[in-house]
C-alpha positions as CSV (number, residue, x, y, z in Angstrom):
1,M,26.4,70.7,34.8
2,Q,27.1,73.1,38.1
3,K,26.7,71.1,41.6
4,I,27.0,71.5,45.7
5,I,28.6,68.9,47.1
6,I,26.6,68.5,50.4
7,L,28.9,66.1,52.8
8,D,26.0,64.5,55.5
9,F,27.6,63.9,59.0
10,G,23.9,62.4,60.0
11,S,21.7,65.4,60.5
12,Q,18.5,64.7,60.4
13,T,17.9,68.1,58.2
14,T,20.7,67.5,55.5
15,Q,17.9,66.3,53.0
16,L,16.5,69.4,53.6
17,I,19.6,71.2,52.9
18,G,19.6,69.6,49.5
19,R,15.8,70.6,48.9
20,R,16.6,74.7,49.7
21,V,19.9,74.2,47.1
22,R,18.0,72.6,44.4
23,E,15.0,75.4,45.3
24,L,17.5,77.9,43.8
25,G,18.1,76.2,41.2
26,T,21.4,74.5,41.5
27,F,22.0,70.9,41.3
28,C,23.3,68.9,44.5
29,E,24.3,65.8,45.8
30,I,24.0,64.4,49.1
31,L,27.4,62.2,49.8
32,P,28.6,59.9,52.9
33,Y,31.2,62.6,55.3
34,D,34.2,60.7,53.7
35,R,33.1,60.2,49.8
36,F,34.2,63.7,48.4
37,P,33.8,63.2,44.9
38,A,37.9,64.1,44.2
39,G,38.2,65.7,40.8
40,D,34.9,66.5,39.6
41,P,35.2,69.5,37.5
42,D,31.8,70.2,38.2
43,V,31.8,70.9,41.7
44,I,31.3,74.8,42.8
45,G,30.9,74.4,46.5
46,V,30.6,72.2,49.8
47,I,28.0,72.3,52.2
48,L,28.8,70.2,55.4
49,S,25.6,69.6,57.3
50,G,24.6,68.9,60.8
51,S,25.2,66.1,63.0
52,P,24.4,64.0,66.6
53,L,28.1,63.7,67.3
54,S,30.4,66.4,69.3
55,V,33.2,66.8,67.2
56,Y,35.5,66.0,70.0
57,A,34.4,62.9,70.9
58,D,36.0,59.7,70.1
59,D,33.6,58.3,68.3
60,A,33.4,61.5,66.0
61,F,33.2,61.8,62.2
62,R,36.1,63.6,61.2
63,P,37.5,63.8,58.2
64,D,40.4,65.3,56.3
65,L,38.9,68.1,54.1
66,S,42.1,70.3,53.9
67,A,42.0,69.8,49.9
68,V,38.2,71.0,50.1
69,F,39.2,73.6,52.0
70,D,42.1,74.4,49.9
71,R,40.0,74.4,46.7
72,Y,36.1,74.9,47.2
73,P,33.8,77.5,48.7
74,V,32.9,75.8,52.1
75,L,29.8,76.2,54.5
76,G,29.5,74.3,57.7
77,I,26.1,74.4,59.3
78,C,26.1,73.2,62.9
79,Y,28.2,70.5,63.3
80,G,29.8,71.2,59.8
81,A,30.8,74.8,61.7
82,Q,32.2,73.4,64.6
83,L,34.4,71.0,62.5
84,I,36.0,73.7,60.7
85,S,36.2,74.9,63.7
86,Y,38.3,72.2,65.8
87,S,39.9,71.2,62.2
88,F,41.8,74.7,62.1
89,G,42.9,75.4,66.0
90,G,39.4,76.9,67.7
91,R,37.8,75.6,70.8
92,V,34.4,73.4,70.1
93,E,32.7,73.0,74.0
94,N,29.5,71.6,75.6
95,S,27.4,74.4,76.0
96,G,25.7,73.2,79.7
97,T,22.5,73.3,78.0
98,R,21.1,72.1,74.7
99,E,19.9,75.1,72.9
100,Y,17.2,74.5,70.9
101,G,14.7,76.6,69.0
102,R,14.2,80.5,68.3
103,A,16.9,83.0,68.6
104,L,17.8,86.1,66.7
105,L,20.6,87.6,65.0
106,S,21.9,90.5,67.8
107,E,25.1,91.4,65.5
108,V,25.6,90.6,62.6
109,D,28.9,91.8,60.1
110,S,27.8,93.9,56.9
111,D,31.0,92.9,55.3
112,C,30.5,89.5,55.2
113,P,29.0,87.9,51.8
114,L,27.3,85.4,53.4
115,F,24.9,87.6,55.4
116,R,24.3,90.0,52.8
117,G,20.5,91.2,53.2
118,I,20.0,90.0,56.8
119,E,18.8,92.0,58.9
120,Q,19.9,92.4,62.4
121,G,17.3,90.5,64.4
122,S,16.0,88.3,62.0
123,Q,14.8,84.8,63.7
124,V,16.8,81.8,62.9
125,W,16.7,78.2,64.7
126,M,19.6,76.7,67.0
127,S,19.3,72.9,67.4
128,H,23.0,72.1,69.3
129,G,24.3,71.0,72.3
130,D,28.0,72.3,71.6
131,S,29.2,75.7,70.9
132,V,32.6,77.3,69.7
133,T,34.0,79.4,72.2
134,A,36.9,80.4,70.5
135,L,37.5,81.1,67.2
136,P,40.6,79.4,65.1
137,E,43.5,82.0,64.3
138,G,42.4,83.8,60.8
139,F,38.5,83.6,61.2
140,R,36.7,86.7,62.7
141,L,32.6,87.2,64.0
142,A,30.2,87.5,61.1
143,A,26.8,86.8,63.8
144,S,25.5,86.8,67.0
145,T,22.5,86.5,69.4
146,D,22.4,87.0,72.8
147,T,22.8,83.5,73.8
148,V,25.5,82.4,71.6
149,R,28.9,84.3,70.9
150,N,29.8,82.8,67.5
151,A,26.8,82.1,65.9
152,A,28.6,82.4,63.0
153,F,32.3,82.8,61.6
154,W,34.3,83.4,58.3
155,N,37.8,83.6,56.6
156,P,38.2,86.6,55.1
157,G,41.0,85.3,53.2
158,R,39.6,81.9,52.4
159,K,36.3,81.6,51.0
160,I,35.4,79.6,54.5
161,W,31.8,80.1,56.5
162,G,30.5,78.1,59.4
163,V,27.0,79.2,61.0
164,Q,25.9,77.4,64.4
165,F,22.3,77.8,63.2
166,H,20.2,76.2,60.1
167,P,19.6,78.3,57.6
168,E,18.0,75.4,55.9
169,V,14.6,75.1,58.1
170,V,11.7,77.7,57.9
171,H,12.1,78.5,61.6
172,S,14.9,80.7,60.0
173,V,13.6,83.5,58.3
174,Q,16.1,84.6,55.9
175,G,18.0,81.0,56.1
176,A,16.9,81.0,51.8
177,Q,18.6,84.1,51.7
178,L,21.6,83.2,53.4
179,L,22.1,79.9,51.4
180,G,21.2,82.3,47.6
181,N,24.4,84.3,48.8
182,F,26.2,80.9,49.6
183,V,25.2,78.7,46.5
184,S,24.5,81.9,43.9
185,G,26.6,85.4,45.6
186,I,29.4,83.4,46.7
187,C,30.1,80.0,44.3
188,G,28.3,81.2,41.6
189,S,25.7,79.1,40.4
190,R,23.7,79.8,37.2
191,G,20.3,78.5,38.2
192,E,20.2,76.2,35.2
193,W,18.6,73.3,37.5
194,T,15.1,73.3,36.1
195,A,12.3,70.3,35.5
196,D,12.3,71.7,31.4
197,S,15.9,71.0,31.9
198,F,15.6,68.0,33.5
199,V,13.1,66.5,31.5
200,E,15.4,67.4,28.0
201,T,18.5,65.9,29.4
202,T,16.8,62.7,30.9
203,V,15.4,61.9,28.1
204,R,18.4,62.0,25.7
205,Q,20.3,60.1,28.5
206,L,17.9,57.5,28.6
207,R,17.7,57.1,24.8
208,E,21.6,56.7,24.6
209,E,21.6,54.5,27.9
210,L,18.2,52.0,26.8
211,G,19.0,52.0,22.9
212,D,16.5,49.8,21.4
213,G,16.5,47.5,24.3
214,K,12.5,46.7,25.6
215,V,11.7,48.0,29.4
216,I,8.6,47.1,31.7
217,L,8.0,48.8,34.6
218,G,5.9,48.9,37.5
219,L,3.1,51.1,38.2
220,S,1.5,51.8,41.0
221,G,-1.3,55.1,40.6
222,G,1.3,57.1,42.5
223,V,3.3,59.9,41.8
224,D,6.4,58.7,41.3
225,S,6.2,55.6,39.0
226,S,3.7,57.2,36.7
227,V,6.4,60.2,36.4
228,A,8.6,57.9,35.4
229,A,6.3,56.4,33.1
230,V,5.9,59.3,31.2
231,L,9.7,59.7,31.1
232,L,10.6,56.8,29.6
233,N,7.6,57.0,27.3
234,R,9.1,60.0,25.5
235,A,12.4,58.5,25.4
236,V,11.3,54.8,23.6
237,G,8.2,54.8,23.1
238,D,5.8,51.6,22.7
239,R,9.2,49.6,24.2
240,L,8.4,50.6,27.5
241,T,5.8,48.6,29.3
242,G,4.0,49.6,32.1
243,I,2.4,46.8,34.5
244,F,-0.3,47.7,37.1
245,V,-1.4,45.4,39.2
246,N,-4.6,45.3,41.6
247,H,-4.5,43.5,44.8
248,G,-7.8,44.2,45.6
249,L,-6.8,47.4,48.2
250,L,-6.7,49.9,46.3
251,R,-9.7,53.3,47.1
252,K,-12.7,52.4,45.2
253,N,-12.8,52.2,41.7
254,E,-9.1,53.5,41.3
255,F,-8.2,50.2,39.4
256,G,-10.3,51.7,36.2
257,D,-10.1,55.1,36.9
258,V,-6.1,54.9,37.0
259,L,-5.1,52.6,33.7
260,A,-8.0,55.1,31.8
261,D,-5.7,58.2,32.9
262,Y,-2.9,56.1,31.7
263,R,-4.2,55.3,28.2
264,K,-4.8,58.8,28.1
265,L,-1.3,59.9,28.6
266,G,-0.7,56.9,25.3
267,L,1.1,54.3,27.7
268,N,1.1,50.8,26.8
269,V,0.3,49.4,30.2
270,I,-0.8,45.6,31.1
271,G,-3.6,45.9,34.0
272,V,-3.9,42.6,36.4
273,D,-6.8,42.5,38.0
274,A,-5.4,40.0,41.0
275,S,-7.1,41.5,43.9
276,A,-9.2,37.5,44.7
277,R,-5.5,36.2,45.2
278,F,-4.0,38.5,47.3
279,L,-7.2,38.7,49.5
280,S,-7.3,35.5,50.1
281,A,-3.1,34.8,51.1
282,L,-4.9,37.1,53.9
283,E,-7.7,35.2,54.9
284,G,-6.4,34.9,58.8
285,V,-3.9,36.9,59.0
286,D,-4.1,40.0,61.5
287,D,0.2,40.4,62.1
288,P,0.8,43.9,60.5
289,E,4.6,42.8,59.0
290,R,3.0,39.5,58.1
291,K,0.9,41.0,55.9
292,R,3.4,43.5,54.5
293,K,5.5,40.5,53.7
294,I,2.7,38.7,51.8
295,I,1.8,41.4,50.0
296,G,5.3,42.2,48.7
297,G,5.6,38.8,47.6
298,L,2.9,38.2,46.0
299,F,3.6,41.6,44.3
300,I,6.8,40.5,43.0
301,E,5.2,37.0,42.0
302,V,2.4,38.5,39.8
303,F,4.7,40.9,38.2
304,N,7.4,38.4,37.6
305,A,4.7,36.0,35.7
306,E,3.6,39.2,33.7
307,A,6.6,40.3,32.6
308,A,8.0,36.7,31.4
309,K,4.9,36.9,29.2
310,I,7.1,40.2,27.2
311,P,9.4,38.8,25.0
312,G,13.3,40.6,24.6
313,V,13.2,42.9,27.2
314,S,16.2,44.1,28.5
315,Y,15.8,46.7,31.6
316,L,13.7,46.9,34.7
317,A,12.7,50.9,35.5
318,Q,11.7,51.6,38.8
319,G,9.9,55.1,40.1
320,T,12.7,55.2,43.1
321,I,13.0,59.1,43.9
322,Y,16.6,60.4,46.0
323,P,15.2,60.4,49.5
324,D,14.5,56.1,48.9
325,R,18.3,56.2,48.2
326,I,19.8,58.1,50.9
327,E,17.0,56.6,53.5
328,S,18.2,53.2,52.4
329,H,22.0,53.5,53.1
330,N,22.6,56.5,55.8
331,I,26.1,56.9,56.6
332,T,26.6,54.7,59.3
333,G,25.5,51.6,57.4
334,K,22.0,51.0,59.3
335,V,19.2,51.3,57.4
336,I,16.6,53.9,58.5
337,K,14.2,52.0,56.7
338,S,14.4,49.3,54.1
339,H,12.7,50.9,50.4
340,H,11.1,48.2,48.3
341,N,12.5,50.4,45.3
342,V,15.8,50.0,46.9
343,G,16.0,46.8,48.6
344,G,13.6,44.5,47.2
345,L,15.4,43.4,44.1
346,P,16.4,39.6,43.8
347,K,20.6,39.7,44.0
348,D,20.2,37.1,40.2
349,M,18.2,39.5,38.6
350,K,19.2,39.4,35.0
351,L,17.5,42.4,33.4
352,K,19.7,46.0,34.0
353,L,17.8,48.6,36.4
354,C,16.9,51.9,35.1
355,E,15.8,55.0,37.6
356,P,15.0,58.1,35.6
357,L,14.3,60.0,39.1
358,K,17.0,59.5,40.9
359,W,18.0,62.4,41.4
360,L,14.9,64.2,42.6
361,F,13.2,64.9,45.6
362,K,9.2,64.5,45.4
363,D,8.6,68.0,44.8
364,E,11.1,68.0,41.5
365,V,8.9,65.0,40.5
366,R,5.6,66.5,40.2
367,A,7.6,69.9,38.6
368,V,9.2,67.2,36.1
369,G,5.3,65.6,35.5
370,L,4.2,68.9,34.8
371,S,6.6,69.8,32.8
372,L,5.9,66.7,30.7
373,G,2.1,67.9,30.5
374,M,0.4,65.4,33.0
375,P,-2.5,66.4,34.9
376,R,-2.7,67.9,38.2
377,H,-4.8,65.2,39.9
378,M,-2.0,62.7,39.0
379,L,0.8,64.9,40.2
380,F,-0.7,66.1,43.3
381,R,-3.2,63.2,44.8
382,H,-2.3,62.3,48.7
383,P,0.5,59.8,49.2
384,F,-0.9,56.2,49.5
385,P,0.7,52.9,51.4
386,G,2.3,50.5,48.9
387,P,0.4,47.8,50.7
388,G,-3.1,49.2,50.3
389,L,-5.6,49.5,52.8
390,A,-4.4,46.5,54.2
391,V,-2.5,48.7,56.6
392,R,-5.7,50.8,57.7
393,I,-7.4,47.6,59.0
394,P,-5.8,46.8,62.0
395,G,-6.2,43.1,62.4
396,E,-7.5,40.9,59.6
397,V,-8.4,41.8,56.2
398,T,-11.7,40.5,54.8
399,P,-13.8,41.6,51.5
400,E,-16.5,42.7,53.7
401,K,-14.0,45.2,55.6
402,V,-12.2,46.0,51.8
403,R,-15.3,46.8,51.2
404,I,-16.9,49.1,54.1
405,L,-13.5,50.7,53.9
406,Q,-13.4,51.7,50.3
407,D,-17.3,53.1,50.7
408,V,-15.7,55.3,53.8
409,D,-12.9,56.5,52.4
410,D,-14.8,57.2,48.7
411,I,-17.1,59.7,50.8
412,F,-14.1,61.2,52.5
413,I,-11.7,61.7,49.5
414,R,-14.5,62.8,47.4
415,S,-15.9,65.7,50.2
416,L,-12.5,66.4,50.4
417,R,-11.9,67.5,46.7
418,S,-15.7,68.9,46.6
419,E,-15.2,71.9,49.3
420,G,-11.7,72.2,48.2
421,L,-9.7,71.3,51.5
422,Y,-7.8,68.1,49.6
423,D,-4.9,70.2,48.4
424,D,-4.1,72.0,51.7
425,I,-3.8,68.5,53.2
426,W,-1.2,66.4,52.9
427,Q,-2.4,63.2,53.4
428,A,-6.3,61.8,54.3
429,G,-7.6,58.3,54.4
430,A,-10.1,56.2,56.6
431,I,-9.1,53.6,59.3
432,L,-11.4,50.6,60.1
433,L,-11.8,49.9,63.7
434,P,-11.5,45.9,64.8
435,V,-14.2,46.8,67.5
436,R,-17.9,47.0,66.9
437,S,-19.6,49.5,68.7
438,V,-23.5,49.7,70.0
439,G,-25.9,52.2,67.9
440,V,-29.4,53.1,67.2
441,M,-30.5,53.5,63.5
442,G,-34.6,53.8,62.5
443,D,-35.7,53.2,66.2
444,E,-33.4,49.7,66.3
445,R,-30.0,48.4,67.9
446,T,-27.3,48.4,65.6
447,Y,-23.9,46.3,66.0
448,D,-21.7,47.6,63.9
449,Y,-18.3,48.6,63.0
450,A,-16.1,51.9,64.3
451,V,-14.3,54.3,61.7
452,V,-11.7,56.9,62.4
453,L,-10.9,60.0,60.0
454,R,-7.2,60.4,59.8
455,A,-6.0,64.0,57.6
456,V,-3.2,65.6,58.3
457,T,-0.3,68.3,57.4
458,S,3.1,68.1,56.3
459,S,6.0,69.3,54.0
460,D,8.1,66.0,54.0
461,A,6.3,63.2,56.3
462,M,9.1,63.0,58.8
463,T,6.6,65.6,61.0
464,A,3.4,65.9,60.5
465,D,0.1,67.7,62.6
466,W,-3.6,66.6,62.0
467,A,-5.7,69.0,60.1
468,F,-8.2,71.2,61.6
469,L,-11.1,70.6,59.6
470,P,-14.2,72.9,59.6
471,E,-17.1,71.6,61.8
472,G,-19.9,71.8,59.5
473,F,-17.6,69.6,57.2
474,M,-17.0,67.1,60.0
475,R,-20.6,66.7,60.8
476,R,-21.7,66.3,57.1
477,I,-18.7,64.1,56.8
478,S,-20.3,61.4,59.4
479,N,-23.5,61.9,58.3
480,E,-23.3,60.8,55.4
481,I,-20.6,57.8,55.9
482,I,-23.4,56.4,58.2
483,N,-26.5,57.2,56.3
484,K,-24.6,55.5,53.5
485,V,-22.1,52.8,54.3
486,R,-23.3,49.5,55.5
487,G,-21.6,48.5,59.0
488,V,-20.4,51.4,60.3
489,N,-22.5,53.3,63.0
490,R,-19.7,55.2,64.3
491,V,-17.5,57.4,63.0
492,C,-14.2,59.5,65.0
493,Y,-11.1,61.5,64.3
494,D,-7.6,60.9,64.6
495,I,-6.0,64.4,66.3
496,S,-2.7,62.6,67.0
497,S,0.1,64.4,65.2
498,K,3.3,62.5,64.2
499,P,5.4,62.3,66.3
500,P,4.5,60.5,68.7
501,S,2.2,58.8,66.2
502,T,2.7,57.9,62.7
503,I,0.8,58.7,60.0
504,E,-0.8,55.2,59.1
505,W,-2.2,52.8,61.3
506,E,0.5,50.0,61.1
């Protein structure tokens, strides 16, 4: 299958470049800047990402890409463009002031194939401290803004382009058009990457890879593990066994509801209710990191105990997706975050690992789920933390606190659904504060818990803004929670964004 290689120089938006290329129906692979897959016959083009570094700095990433420039169409974005200029003898200098934010293209070369259909005056997004101040010999100007003369450039004799701005972000209004010009027009992509083609190809590959082997898969009720289960079920049928562990920190009635969903899909699933064991282990623990470690370690114990009861298992399947792998192994060797699917496997594991979704972004996982015929309520449910409600109960977790929070969360989520607000929100939930406040109910003094409702909008969870919910809805939801949930007398709403806050409280 045709592919675009994206060489990552450490940009925060490298994943976004990949998502945009996939949206164009083209497979892409994100690799560290120094690991180009020489000799791969499926490569049709290369994109060089941005970077926090300066190309002229001693510690800059400056690989020898001469073989790449000689063989493939290349598009450099921000640092990638500066690296192209630097590599061919141009000049890159500090801009004096950081250029960040919206800009308008004041000049566009209509003969440049990269800018076909891009209008003069089109808005682009700048984010850089260095600029290309002199173009290399053989290159010519492709676009300018009022403040950046060499906003884009190209070599008409070779298929090499550089843009100082970021076409992958939504603020570059015609960014998708520009990337489409490169991927389809210049590189010649046939647009073969679709959810249906992924399902067909992956099922065939799984049958070849797994043979007659038995597979176990840890299920959480989330999108990734659920889609992985249905995909594997199509490939190997009842040789797949899913294990769904209830750690007692799921949403209200979620254990039974999710098990019923799995069985309607024809999956072979074992449900393990270990809630009492988890809650007992958390007794007296208030440090958030300790809570996470207790839950994670105990989950592995419970899962392994159930897996040991299944004879002849050869493979452990996981719902690992592409961003998990990118975030867990970045180009500097420093871990952005240790993802449970990537960093939590024992070194002496005897089972072979199977990760059928390892090349997919989250939106692609949902598209594959739809292609497999899965119900929308399973695919478009809000993200939910692995440690469950434990990270929404600051301080010690007790059965009573879990009961209160489950009741509050249930009212909140059901109301969002019933009033048509759920699908407009990236993630929503409730937090039980470790404080009590004075209230008056039925002419009597109360001293009960305060809860916080949290709802955010986002596209990828890297940044998020608080959701503006209608005043009437907020009034109704507050009244219902206080009237129906024993132990709560105050409802607050979190109006902080990420950054500086995070989506979860712990």
